[in-house]
C-alpha positions in Angstrom: -40.1 -49.4 30.8 -41.5 -48.4 27.4 -40.8 -50.1 24.1 -38.7 -47.2 22.9 -36.1 -47.8 25.7 -35.9 -51.6 25.5 -33.2 -53.6 23.7 -30.8 -50.9 22.6 -27.6 -49.8 24.4 -27.8 -46.4 22.6 -31.1 -45.6 24.4 -29.6 -46.1 27.9 -29.1 -42.9 29.8 -25.7 -44.0 31.2 -24.4 -45.0 27.8 -25.5 -41.7 26.2 -24.0 -39.7 29.1 -20.7 -41.6 28.9 -20.7 -41.1 25.1 -20.9 -37.4 25.4 -18.4 -37.3 28.2 -16.0 -39.4 26.1 -16.4 -36.9 23.2 -15.8 -34.0 25.4 -12.7 -35.7 26.9 -11.5 -36.6 23.4 -11.8 -32.9 22.2 -9.6 -31.9 25.2 -7.2 -34.7 24.5 -6.7 -33.6 20.9 -6.2 -30.0 21.8 -4.0 -30.5 24.9 -1.8 -33.0 23.1 -1.3 -30.6 20.1 -0.9 -27.4 22.1 0.8 -28.6 25.3 2.1 -32.1 24.6 -0.2 -33.4 27.4 -2.3 -36.5 27.6 -5.7 -36.1 29.3 -4.5 -38.1 32.3 -1.5 -35.9 32.6 -3.7 -32.8 32.5 -6.0 -34.2 35.2 -3.0 -35.0 37.4 -1.6 -31.4 37.0 -5.1 -29.9 37.7 -5.6 -32.0 40.8 -2.2 -31.3 42.2 -2.7 -27.6 41.5 -5.8 -27.8 43.7 -4.7 -30.3 46.4 -0.9 -30.6 46.6 0.7 -32.6 48.0 -1.0 -35.9 47.3 0.1 -39.5 47.4 -0.1 -41.6 44.2 -3.1 -43.5 45.6 -4.9 -40.3 46.5 -4.2 -38.9 43.0 -5.3 -42.0 41.3 -8.6 -42.1 43.3 -9.3 -38.4 42.7 -8.6 -38.7 38.9 -10.7 -41.9 38.4 -7.6 -43.7 37.0 -6.3 -47.0 38.4 -3.1 -46.9 40.4 -1.1 -48.5 37.5 -2.3 -45.8 35.0 -1.6 -43.0 37.5 1.8 -44.4 38.2 2.7 -44.2 34.5 1.2 -40.7 34.3 3.2 -39.5 37.4 6.4 -41.1 36.1 6.1 -39.2 32.8 5.3 -35.9 34.6 8.3 -36.4 36.9 10.6 -37.1 33.9 9.4 -33.9 32.3 10.0 -32.1 35.6 6.4 -31.0 35.8 5.8 -32.7 39.2 8.0 -33.5 42.2 8.2 -36.7 44.2 9.2 -36.2 47.8 9.1 -38.1 51.0 5.9 -37.4 52.9 5.8 -35.0 55.8 3.4 -37.6 57.3 6.3 -39.9 57.7 6.9 -43.5 56.8 7.6 -44.7 53.3 4.9 -42.6 51.7 5.9 -40.5 48.7 4.0 -37.3 47.9 3.5 -35.6 44.6 3.3 -31.9 44.0 3.6 -29.5 41.1 7.0 -28.1 40.3 7.3 -24.5 39.3 7.3 -25.6 35.6 4.3 -27.7 36.2 2.4 -24.8 37.8 3.3 -22.6 34.8 2.0 -25.2 32.4 -1.1 -25.8 34.5 -2.0 -22.1 34.2 -1.5 -22.1 30.4 -3.7 -25.2 30.0 -6.3 -23.9 32.3 -6.8 -21.0 29.9 -7.6 -23.5 27.2 -9.8 -25.5 29.6 -11.8 -22.4 30.4 -12.2 -21.6 26.7 -13.6 -25.1 26.1 -15.9 -24.9 29.1 -17.2 -21.5 27.9 -17.9 -23.0 24.4 -19.8 -26.0 26.0 -21.7 -23.7 28.3 -22.3 -21.2 25.4 -24.2 -23.8 23.4 -26.8 -24.0 26.1 -29.4 -21.5 27.3 -29.4 -20.4 30.9 -32.3 -22.7 31.5 -30.7 -25.7 29.9 -27.5 -25.1 31.9 -29.5 -25.0 35.2 -31.4 -28.1 34.2 -28.2 -30.0 33.2 -26.5 -29.0 36.5 -29.5 -30.1 38.6 -29.7 -33.4 36.6 -26.0 -34.1 37.1 -26.3 -33.6 40.8 -29.3 -35.9 41.0 -27.8 -38.6 38.8 -24.5 -38.4 40.7 -26.2 -38.8 44.0 -28.2 -41.8 42.8 -25.2 -43.5 41.2 -23.2 -43.0 44.4 -26.0 -44.5 46.5 -26.3 -47.5 44.1 -22.5 -48.1 44.5 -22.8 -47.9 48.2 -25.8 -50.3 48.3 -23.9 -52.8 46.2 -20.9 -52.5 48.5 -23.1 -53.0 51.6 -24.6 -56.1 50.0 -21.1 -57.5 49.2 -21.7 -57.3 45.5 -18.6 -55.3 44.5 -15.7 -57.6 45.6 -13.3 -56.3 42.9 -13.3 -52.6 44.0 -11.5 -50.9 46.8 -14.0 -50.2 49.6 -12.4 -46.9 50.3 -12.9 -45.8 46.6 -16.4 -44.3 47.2 -16.8 -41.8 50.0 
């Protein structure tokens, strides 16, 4: 470790990465709330259900990186607005599955246009070389972070988390 990197949270890669991710999410939150009356968690739920319907609440929470309580509130709000449907699972039992309603699918397509515009703006501020480097770095960092989580789980150092949370 060099002197430049010691002693300051703001110099840690994970902190800097999370700060940028939070700013990007905040810019989405502001736009989607103003234009579509959607919170970022609601948008994530719609997008995930558009891609993988039907899903249980637990599956949706896991895929969205929200805890089950947060996703329960998101799903309740989307059901109330008739953007998603709650139906008994075709897998049987007491399981309830969530899927997009026709209104939810229409809203998803409208928001996706805005999401693609934002993505184009973010990508547009980078050169082709920077984009390739960033994509490569994200894959490497993601793989290392996943391995670190798995190693802590194997060592029994992550008692608070759901062991099924990381594939």
